[in-house]
C-alpha positions as CSV (number, residue, x, y, z in Angstrom):
1,M,0.0,-0.2,0.1
2,D,1.4,3.2,-0.9
3,I,0.3,6.2,1.0
4,S,1.6,9.9,0.1
5,V,1.0,12.9,2.3
6,N,1.7,16.6,2.2
7,D,4.1,18.3,4.4
8,K,1.6,19.2,7.2
9,V,1.2,15.6,8.3
10,E,3.2,13.9,11.1
11,F,1.5,10.5,11.5
12,V,-1.0,8.6,9.7
13,R,-3.4,6.0,11.5
14,V,-4.4,3.0,9.5
15,L,-7.3,0.8,10.4
16,W,-8.2,-2.5,8.7
17,D,-11.3,-4.0,9.4
18,M,-12.2,-7.5,8.0
19,G,-15.4,-8.2,6.1
20,T,-18.0,-6.2,8.4
21,G,-18.1,-3.5,6.1
22,P,-18.6,0.6,6.5
23,G,-20.7,1.5,9.5
24,S,-19.7,-1.5,11.6
25,L,-17.7,0.4,13.9
26,D,-17.9,4.1,15.4
27,L,-14.9,5.0,13.3
28,K,-14.6,8.7,14.7
29,T,-14.6,7.6,18.3
30,I,-12.2,4.8,17.6
31,M,-9.5,6.6,15.5
32,A,-9.4,9.3,18.1
33,D,-9.1,6.9,20.9
34,E,-5.7,6.2,22.4
35,D,-6.8,2.7,23.8
36,S,-7.4,1.7,20.1
37,R,-3.8,2.0,19.2
38,D,-2.3,-1.3,18.0
39,V,-5.8,-2.9,18.8
40,H,-8.1,-1.2,15.9
41,W,-5.5,1.1,14.4
42,H,-1.7,1.5,14.1
43,E,-0.1,4.8,13.5
44,Y,2.9,5.3,11.1
45,A,5.2,8.5,11.1
46,T,5.6,9.8,7.6
47,A,9.1,8.6,7.4
48,D,7.8,5.3,7.9
49,L,4.9,5.0,5.3
50,P,7.2,3.4,2.6
51,K,7.3,0.0,5.0
52,L,3.5,-0.3,4.0
53,K,4.6,-1.0,0.3
54,T,6.7,-4.0,1.1
55,E,6.5,-7.1,3.3
56,E,10.3,-7.0,4.0
57,N,11.1,-6.1,7.5
58,N,7.7,-7.0,8.9
59,G,6.2,-4.2,6.4
60,G,2.9,-4.1,5.0
61,L,-0.5,-4.8,6.5
62,Y,-1.0,-8.1,8.6
63,I,-3.7,-10.1,6.9
64,T,-5.0,-12.7,9.3
65,S,-7.4,-14.3,7.0
66,P,-6.4,-14.5,3.4
67,G,-9.1,-14.5,1.1
68,S,-11.5,-12.3,3.2
69,T,-12.7,-8.8,2.3
70,Y,-10.9,-5.9,4.2
71,Y,-11.9,-2.4,4.6
72,L,-9.0,0.0,5.0
73,R,-9.6,3.8,6.7
74,A,-7.1,6.2,7.6
75,V,-6.7,9.5,9.4
76,T,-3.9,11.8,9.3
77,V,-2.5,13.7,12.4
78,D,-1.1,17.0,11.4
79,K,1.9,19.0,13.3
80,D,-0.9,20.4,15.9
81,G,-2.1,16.9,16.7
82,K,-5.5,17.3,15.0
83,L,-7.1,14.4,13.1
84,S,-8.4,14.7,9.5
85,E,-11.7,13.4,8.3
86,I,-11.8,9.4,7.9
87,I,-10.3,8.4,4.5
88,D,-11.5,5.3,2.9
89,L,-8.3,4.3,1.3
90,V,-9.6,1.6,-1.2
91,D,-12.0,4.4,-2.4
92,K,-9.2,6.7,-2.6
93,A,-7.0,4.3,-4.8
94,G,-10.2,4.0,-7.2
95,K,-11.1,0.5,-5.9
96,G,-14.6,1.4,-5.0
97,S,-16.4,1.3,-1.6
98,S,-16.6,-2.2,-1.1
99,G,-13.3,-2.9,0.5
100,I,-10.6,-5.1,-1.0
101,K,-10.6,-8.7,-1.2
102,T,-7.4,-10.2,-0.2
103,K,-5.8,-13.1,-2.1
104,A,-6.6,-16.5,-0.7
105,V,-3.9,-18.8,0.2
106,E,-2.8,-21.1,-2.4
107,E,-3.3,-24.7,-2.1
108,V,-0.1,-26.9,-2.6
109,P,-1.1,-30.3,-4.0
110,S,0.3,-33.2,-1.8
111,T,3.2,-35.2,-3.3
112,T,2.8,-38.1,-1.2
113,D,2.3,-41.6,-2.6
114,W,-0.5,-43.6,-0.8
115,T,-0.1,-46.9,-2.6
116,G,2.3,-48.3,-0.3
117,N,1.4,-52.1,0.5
118,G,2.7,-52.3,4.2
119,A,1.0,-54.0,6.9
120,L,0.3,-54.2,10.5
121,T,-1.6,-56.0,13.3
122,L,-3.5,-54.3,16.1
123,S,-4.6,-56.4,19.1
124,L,-6.6,-55.5,22.3
125,E,-4.7,-57.1,25.0
126,G,-6.9,-55.7,28.0
127,T,-9.3,-52.9,29.2
128,G,-9.6,-51.1,32.4
129,T,-10.7,-47.9,34.1
130,T,-8.5,-44.9,36.0
131,D,-9.2,-43.5,39.2
132,E,-11.0,-40.7,37.5
133,G,-13.4,-43.1,35.8
134,M,-11.9,-43.0,32.4
135,Y,-11.7,-46.1,30.3
136,T,-8.4,-47.4,29.0
137,A,-7.3,-49.9,26.6
138,D,-4.1,-52.0,26.1
139,L,-3.3,-52.4,22.4
140,K,-0.5,-54.2,20.8
141,V,0.9,-53.0,17.5
142,T,2.8,-55.5,15.5
143,K,4.7,-55.0,12.1
144,G,3.4,-56.8,9.0
145,N,5.2,-57.5,5.7
146,N,6.9,-54.4,4.0
147,T,6.4,-52.1,6.9
148,K,9.4,-50.0,7.9
149,R,7.4,-47.5,10.4
150,V,4.1,-47.3,12.1
151,Y,2.6,-44.0,13.0
152,M,-0.2,-43.2,15.4
153,V,-2.4,-40.1,14.8
154,K,-4.2,-38.3,17.6
155,W,-7.3,-36.4,17.4
156,A,-8.1,-34.2,20.2
157,G,-11.4,-32.7,19.1
158,E,-14.6,-33.9,20.9
159,A,-16.2,-34.8,17.5
160,Q,-14.8,-37.3,15.1
161,P,-13.8,-35.9,11.7
162,G,-15.9,-36.8,9.1
163,D,-13.9,-39.0,7.1
164,I,-10.7,-40.1,9.1
165,D,-8.7,-41.0,5.9
166,D,-9.1,-37.5,4.5
167,F,-8.2,-36.0,7.9
168,V,-4.9,-38.0,8.1
169,K,-4.1,-36.9,4.5
170,T,-4.4,-33.4,5.3
171,L,-1.8,-33.4,8.1
172,S,1.3,-31.5,7.2
173,F,3.4,-34.3,8.2
174,F,2.1,-36.7,5.5
175,E,1.2,-34.0,2.8
176,T,5.0,-33.8,2.4
177,F,5.9,-37.2,3.7
178,D,9.4,-38.2,4.0
179,P,9.9,-41.7,5.4
180,E,13.0,-40.7,7.2
181,A,11.6,-37.7,8.9
182,T,10.5,-37.9,12.7
183,P,7.3,-36.0,13.5
184,T,7.9,-32.9,15.9
185,V,7.2,-33.7,19.5
186,G,3.8,-32.8,20.8
187,K,2.2,-32.9,17.4
188,A,-0.7,-35.1,16.3
189,V,1.5,-37.6,14.6
190,T,3.8,-39.8,16.7
191,V,5.8,-43.0,15.9
192,V,4.7,-46.0,17.3
193,L,7.2,-48.4,15.7
194,D,10.4,-47.3,14.5
195,A,12.6,-49.2,11.7
196,S,14.3,-51.0,14.6
197,D,11.1,-52.2,16.1
198,S,8.8,-55.0,15.3
199,E,6.1,-54.8,18.1
200,K,5.1,-52.7,20.9
201,D,2.3,-52.4,23.6
202,N,0.4,-49.1,24.0
203,D,-2.1,-47.8,26.6
């Protein structure tokens, strides 16, 4: 975003509001409210305005929801500390008064080959309950033919995903799968059996 001002301007306050449109905020009150600094709007000295033209060095505007429509407003602060009228930056740039739609995140197709023929055996060795009344299950995992590693995927949500197979395939570890890589500790994917293991008991 390229903003030019005259020599009477000391600062420019910029507000970007996602998707709610004109009239959704009391803009005059917010733009004059110091408690809204770095919450609803950010202030830039005139010398720092070129930073809005590039993403380098944390420049530009931070877009939290790519693909959404944003409404950009600004006021200038003159040398006496007085605010200008509110300026619709999108309209000022000749792009109309309906905000600007940001570019959506580009989907990167998975390169993982899901045609492997490895096998495993999963058996239930016993059940029980904890002192808190939670059910437990003792499982035994054994490698089958052509199997190097066995992974476990944990689902932390209350509701089960609609399609478990599709859910697993969307996990970043599997989207760009490297058979030599180890999942990051604390993530949804863990190694149950490594290359040197043949079987393991799990709670």
